[in-house]
C-alpha positions in Angstrom: 0.0 0.0 0.0 1.5 3.4 -1.0 2.0 6.3 1.4 -0.8 8.3 -0.2 -3.3 5.5 0.5 -2.1 5.2 4.1 -2.7 9.0 4.5 -6.2 8.8 3.0 -7.2 5.9 5.3 -5.7 7.7 8.3 -7.6 10.8 7.4 -10.8 8.9 7.1 -10.3 7.3 10.5 -9.7 10.7 12.1 -12.7 12.2 10.4 -14.8 9.2 11.5 -13.6 9.8 15.1 -15.1 13.3 14.9 -18.4 12.1 13.6 -21.3 14.1 14.9 -19.2 17.3 15.4 -21.1 19.2 12.7 -24.4 18.0 14.0 -23.6 18.7 17.6 -22.2 22.2 17.3 -24.2 25.4 17.3 -24.1 27.7 14.2 -21.7 30.1 16.0 -19.1 27.4 17.1 -16.1 26.6 15.0 -13.2 24.1 15.2 -9.7 25.0 14.1 -7.1 22.3 13.4 -3.4 23.2 14.1 -0.3 21.3 13.0 1.1 21.1 16.5 -0.1 21.1 20.1 0.9 24.4 21.8 3.8 24.0 24.2 2.0 26.2 26.6 -0.5 29.1 26.8 1.8 31.7 28.2 1.0 35.1 26.7 4.7 36.1 26.8 5.3 33.4 24.1 2.9 34.5 21.4 5.7 34.9 18.8 5.7 31.0 18.8 3.2 30.1 16.1 1.1 27.5 17.9 0.7 29.8 20.9 0.1 33.1 19.0 -2.5 31.5 16.7 -4.6 30.7 19.7 -4.0 33.6 22.1 -3.0 36.7 20.2 -5.9 39.2 19.8 -8.2 36.5 21.0 -7.5 36.1 24.8 -4.8 38.7 25.1 -4.3 41.9 23.2 -1.3 44.1 22.4 -0.9 47.9 22.9 -0.6 48.3 19.1 -1.6 46.3 16.0 0.5 46.2 12.9 -1.4 46.8 9.7 -0.4 43.9 7.4 -0.5 46.0 4.3 1.4 49.1 5.4 3.5 47.6 8.2 2.6 50.6 10.4 1.4 50.4 14.0 -2.3 51.1 14.5 -4.3 51.5 17.8 -4.9 48.5 20.0 -5.1 48.9 23.7 -3.2 52.1 23.2 -5.1 54.6 21.1 -2.4 57.3 20.5 1.3 57.9 21.2 3.9 60.5 20.8 7.7 60.7 21.2 8.8 63.3 23.7 12.5 62.8 23.3 14.7 60.1 21.6 14.4 57.7 24.5 10.8 58.5 25.7 7.3 57.8 24.4 3.9 58.6 26.0 0.9 56.5 25.3 -2.8 57.1 25.8 -4.7 54.0 26.7 -8.2 52.9 25.7 -11.1 53.8 28.0 -13.7 51.3 29.2 -11.6 48.2 29.1 -11.8 45.4 31.7 -9.9 42.2 32.0 -11.7 38.9 31.9 -11.3 38.5 35.7 -12.9 41.9 36.3 -9.6 43.8 37.0 -9.3 47.3 35.5 -7.2 48.0 32.5 -5.1 51.1 33.2 -1.6 52.4 33.3 -0.7 50.3 36.3 -1.8 47.2 34.4 0.4 48.1 31.4 3.4 48.7 33.8 2.8 45.3 35.3 2.6 43.5 31.9 5.8 45.2 30.6 7.7 44.6 33.8 6.6 40.9 33.8 7.8 40.6 30.3 11.2 42.3 30.9 11.9 41.2 34.5 13.7 38.0 33.7 11.7 35.9 36.2 10.1 33.7 33.5 11.2 32.6 30.0 9.6 35.1 27.7 10.0 34.6 24.0 8.4 37.9 23.1 11.1 39.9 24.9 13.5 38.7 22.2 12.0 41.3 19.8 13.4 44.1 22.0 17.0 42.9 21.9 18.9 44.1 24.9 16.9 47.3 25.4 15.9 48.2 29.0 12.5 49.8 29.5 11.3 51.9 32.4 7.5 52.3 32.6 5.9 55.1 34.6 2.1 55.7 34.9 1.4 59.4 34.5 -2.3 59.1 35.2 -4.9 56.4 35.0 -4.8 56.1 31.2 -1.4 57.6 30.3 1.8 55.8 30.5 5.4 56.9 29.8 8.0 54.4 28.5 11.6 55.2 28.6 14.4 53.2 27.0 18.1 53.1 27.9 18.7 53.8 24.2 16.7 55.6 21.4 13.7 53.5 20.2 12.3 55.4 17.2 9.9 52.5 16.4 8.8 51.7 19.9 5.1 51.8 18.9 5.9 49.0 16.4 7.8 47.0 19.0 4.8 47.3 21.4 2.8 45.1 19.0 4.3 42.1 20.7 3.6 43.2 24.3 0.5 41.2 25.3 -1.3 42.8 28.2 -2.3 40.4 31.0 -4.4 40.9 34.1 -2.4 42.3 37.1 -3.6 39.2 39.0 -1.3 37.0 36.8 1.8 35.6 38.6 4.8 37.8 37.8 7.4 35.1 38.4 6.1 32.0 36.5 4.6 31.0 33.2 0.9 30.3 33.1 -1.5 28.1 31.1 -4.6 30.0 32.2 -4.1 33.4 30.7 -6.4 36.3 31.4 -6.5 39.3 29.1 -8.8 41.9 27.6 -9.6 40.1 24.4 -12.9 39.1 22.9 -12.5 35.5 24.0 -11.6 33.9 27.4 -10.0 30.5 27.9 -12.6 27.8 28.8 -10.3 24.8 28.9 -6.9 23.5 27.9 -6.2 19.7 27.8 -3.7 17.5 25.9 -6.4 17.1 23.3 -7.9 20.5 22.8 -8.1 24.2 23.7 -11.5 25.8 24.0 -12.2 29.6 23.9 -15.6 31.2 24.6 -16.7 34.7 23.8 -16.2 37.2 26.6 -19.4 39.1 27.3 -17.6 42.1 28.8 -15.4 42.7 25.8 -14.9 46.5 25.1 -15.2 46.1 21.3 -17.7 44.8 18.8 -19.1 41.4 19.6 -17.6 38.7 17.3 -19.8 36.4 15.2 -18.0 33.4 16.7 -19.3 32.3 20.2 -17.0 29.4 20.8 -13.8 28.1 19.1 -12.2 24.7 19.7 -8.6 24.0 18.7 -7.3 20.5 18.0 -4.0 19.4 16.5 -3.0 16.9 13.9 0.5 16.6 12.4 -0.5 15.2 9.0 -1.5 17.9 6.5 -3.7 15.4 4.6 -5.7 14.7 7.8 -6.2 18.4 8.5 -7.3 19.1 5.0 -9.7 16.1 5.1 -11.3 17.3 8.3 -12.1 20.7 6.8 -13.2 19.2 3.5 -15.8 16.9 5.2 -17.0 19.7 7.5 -15.6 18.0 10.7 -13.6 21.2 11.2 -13.8 24.7 9.8 -10.3 26.0 9.3 -6.7 24.8 9.2 -4.0 27.5 8.8 -1.3 25.4 7.3 -1.5 22.6 4.7 1.1 21.2 2.3 1.1 22.3 -1.3 0.0 18.9 -2.5 -3.2 19.1 -0.4 -4.1 22.6 -1.6 -6.2 21.2 -4.4 -9.6 23.0 -4.1 -9.5 26.6 -5.4 -12.8 27.4 -3.5 -11.4 26.5 -0.1 -7.6 26.6 -0.4 -5.7 29.9 -0.4 -2.0 30.6 -1.0 -0.6 33.6 0.8 2.6 35.5 1.2 4.2 33.8 4.2 6.4 36.0 6.4 8.5 33.0 7.6 12.0 32.2 6.6 13.4 28.7 7.2 17.0 28.5 8.2 19.7 26.6 10.1 21.2 28.4 13.0 24.9 27.7 13.5 26.1 27.5 17.2 29.3 29.4 16.7 30.4 28.9 20.3 32.0 25.5 19.7 34.7 24.1 17.4 34.7 23.5 14.5 31.7 25.9 14.1 33.6 28.8 15.6 35.7 28.9 12.4 34.2 31.0 9.6 35.6 28.7 6.9 33.5 25.8 8.3 30.4 28.0 8.5 30.9 29.1 4.8 31.5 25.4 3.8 28.1 24.5 5.4 26.4 27.0 3.2 28.3 26.0 0.0 27.8 22.3 0.5 24.0 22.4 -0.1 22.5 21.5 -3.5 19.9 24.3 -3.1 18.0 23.5 -6.3 17.6 19.9 -5.3 16.6 20.8 -1.7 13.9 23.3 -3.0 12.0 20.4 -4.5 11.0 19.3 -1.0 9.3 22.7 -0.4 7.4 23.4 -3.6 8.0 25.5 -6.6 6.8 28.7 -5.1 9.4 29.0 -2.3 12.2 31.6 -2.8 15.9 31.1 -1.9 16.8 33.3 1.1 19.9 35.3 1.7 18.7 37.0 4.9 16.2 36.3 7.7 13.5 38.8 6.5 11.3 38.8 3.5 10.8 41.4 0.8 8.8 44.3 2.2 10.4 44.4 5.6 12.5 47.5 6.2 16.1 46.4 5.9 15.6 43.6 3.4 18.2 43.8 0.6 17.1 42.6 -2.8 20.6 42.7 -4.1 22.1 40.4 -1.4 22.7 37.1 -3.3 22.1 33.8 -1.5 24.8 31.1 -1.3 25.3 28.9 -4.3 26.1 25.2 -4.4 29.8 24.6 -4.7 30.9 21.4 -3.1 34.5 21.6 -4.2 34.9 25.0 -2.6 33.3 23.7 0.6 35.9 20.8 0.6 38.7 23.2 0.0 37.6 25.4 2.9 37.4 22.4 5.2 40.8 21.2 4.2 42.2 24.7 4.8 40.7 24.8 8.3 42.0 21.3 9.1 45.5 22.4 8.0 45.2 25.3 10.4 44.4 23.0 13.3 40.6 23.2 13.4 39.1 19.9 14.6 36.9 19.4 11.5 36.2 15.7 12.5 34.4 16.7 15.6 30.8 15.4 15.6 28.2 18.2 14.9 24.6 17.6 16.0 22.0 18.6 13.5 18.8 19.3 15.5 15.5 19.1 13.6 12.0 19.8 14.8 9.1 17.5 14.1 6.1 19.3 12.5 8.0 22.5 11.6 6.7 22.3 8.0 3.1 21.5 6.8 4.2 18.1 5.4 4.5 15.6 8.2 7.8 14.1 6.8 9.2 17.2 5.2 11.3 18.2 8.2 13.0 14.8 8.5 13.5 14.6 4.7 15.1 18.0 4.5 17.4 17.4 7.5 18.5 14.0 6.2 19.3 15.5 2.8 21.4 18.3 4.3 23.2 15.9 6.6 24.1 13.7 3.7 25.4 16.7 1.7 27.6 17.9 4.7 28.9 14.4 5.2 29.8 14.3 1.5 32.1 17.2 1.9 33.8 15.8 4.9 32.0 17.0 8.0 30.8 14.7 10.8 27.1 15.6 11.2 24.6 13.5 13.1 20.8 14.1 13.0 18.5 14.4 16.1 14.8 15.1 15.6 12.9 16.7 18.6 9.4 17.6 19.4 8.6 21.2 19.9 9.0 21.3 23.7 12.5 19.8 23.6 13.5 21.9 20.5 12.5 25.1 22.3 15.3 24.5 24.8 17.9 25.0 22.1 16.2 27.9 20.4 16.4 30.5 23.2 18.8 31.4 26.0 19.7 29.9 28.4 20.8 27.1 26.1 21.3 23.6 27.5 24.7 23.5 29.2 25.4 20.0 28.0 25.2 20.9 24.3 28.1 20.7 22.0 28.5 22.0 18.4 25.1 22.0 16.8 23.0 23.2 13.9 19.4 24.1 14.7 16.6 23.8 12.2 14.3 26.8 12.7 11.6 29.1 11.2 11.7 32.8 11.8 8.6 35.0 11.3 8.8 38.7 10.9 5.6 40.4 9.7 6.1 43.6 11.7 7.5 45.7 8.9 11.0 46.3 10.3 14.2 44.3 10.7 14.3 45.5 14.4 12.3 42.3 15.0 15.0 40.1 13.6 18.5 41.6 13.8 18.9 42.1 17.6 17.6 38.6 18.3 20.0 36.8 16.1 23.1 39.0 15.8 23.9 40.8 19.0 25.9 39.3 21.9 22.8 39.6 24.2 20.4 38.4 21.5 18.0 35.7 22.7 18.8 33.4 19.8 22.4 34.5 19.3 25.3 32.0 19.7 28.2 34.4 19.1 29.6 37.7 20.4 31.0 40.5 18.2 31.5 43.9 19.9 31.8 45.7 16.6 28.6 44.2 15.2 26.8 45.0 18.5 27.7 48.7 17.9 26.5 48.6 14.3 23.2 47.1 15.5 22.8 49.7 18.2 23.4 52.5 15.6 20.9 51.0 13.2 18.2 50.6 15.9 18.6 54.3 16.8 18.5 55.5 13.1 15.5 56.5 11.1 14.4 56.8 7.5 16.8 55.8 4.7 19.8 55.7 7.1 18.0 53.0 9.1 17.3 51.0 6.0 20.9 51.3 4.8 22.4 50.3 8.1 20.1 47.2 8.4 21.1 46.2 4.8 24.8 46.5 5.8 24.3 44.2 8.8 22.6 41.6 6.7 25.4 41.7 4.2 28.0 41.4 7.0 26.5 38.4 8.7 25.9 36.7 5.4 29.1 37.4 3.4 31.8 37.9 6.2 30.6 36.1 9.3 28.3 33.4 7.8 26.6 32.9 11.2 23.6 31.1 9.9 22.3 29.2 6.8 19.3 31.0 5.3 17.3 28.5 3.3 13.9 29.6 1.9 11.2 32.2 2.2 8.0 30.2 2.5 4.6 30.3 0.9 1.7 29.3 3.1 -1.5 27.4 2.1 -4.6 27.5 4.2 -7.9 25.6 3.9 -11.1 27.5 5.0 -14.4 25.7 5.3 -17.5 26.6 3.4 -19.2 28.1 6.6 -16.6 30.8 7.1 -15.9 34.1 5.4 -12.1 34.6 6.0 -8.9 34.7 4.1 -5.3 34.4 5.4 -2.7 37.2 5.1 0.9 37.8 6.1 0.0 37.7 9.8 -1.6 34.3 9.8 1.5 32.5 11.0 1.4 34.5 14.2 -2.3 35.1 14.9 -5.8 34.2 13.8 -8.1 36.8 15.3 -11.5 35.1 15.7 -13.2 38.5 15.6 -12.2 38.8 12.0 -14.0 35.6 11.0 -17.5 36.0 9.6 -20.1 33.3 9.3 -21.8 32.9 6.0 -25.6 33.0 6.0 
């Protein structure tokens, strides 16, 4: 029996297991099928796809919202803002807002949420977007807050789009799985099988058409697609290209994600730039692209076109196995321990195809072995993989290469460069004082100067330092059931606001 037949049968079994769902649900209830179970429901981790797609702008809301077309900040829980000096901004907050536990939304609540995010008492993925900036928050009155940074932050309103505001009754020193925010939906339940959200009657904004949303997770794209096709579910945000076969329900959209391999440059032989360049040169990029579909684009940097700082003229690495071997031989002659085992760490479920992650990592491992490097593959589930993504990294690790996806749909490279390329960056594995200064200068710049400085940084980390292996800019495919009026956009990888979903008559 072929693999396709196995997938079809498996999909039919899962669909049968949900028999009665469509009959039992009310007209205003929907079911969403995600590729992965969320690692947790901590609002400080909404930049992680499977957390943000549930929580962001549903249970918890940010101070600002990025317009997906213009990339500019628009009002969220903050309604207006002004810069009073290079390091200081004042924000006016929305009136008449309550948290789902009855607590008041005010300047003190904003101060609490920002200090919870920046205080270092819990692992907070979202703080990575601020780099090493230090913020001081001062309530000026009930609905006015002042935010000072230790360095100029010309796009602070944009950065505030990742600050999810939580109830002041939330523990400040530990992650939670029972988030309380100001959003149009409140958490009803979270189990290993499902997350259920229900409409919050006290929401400050317009009442959504959806009354209840249930989230389940299935790793196989074909199963997710089948559940929506049969009406057993209403929406799945990510399916593989071969399953996007129905033009009435399946939508391709510009994906803001870049897939890449992060090089842990803190260990030999990966601390040698010749080895890092050889890793990039050893990949047959045309052959590898066949695993991802014809629409993907080769990446030379960790942001897509349209993000301030992206350089269309920066050429990606080409395939040159002989040059890779020569660089490895040169490094070996200089005493670099090129035979040291390098662990390639892949993540199950990172791509819409269930087996795509394994296939891509196995192919790359074989190519690196072919040029003389000692690479071993380890595949991890998302919870274990996250330990390697963000500081503090596991102390027991050795030289490693980490499969990853980076999502920047916020309009500016400030959401990418400090995280990856500064000494204090949450995902950074190397330290370069000169580059730190360049990043600080770029972050403080505005206009064309800011753009030029970001482009120069991307060129330096690609051409001179080779600190990562950019692979492809991705195209997303979503299946939307016939009951819903909704289409994906560049933000879909990080959020699916239920209030934006309409029900067809």
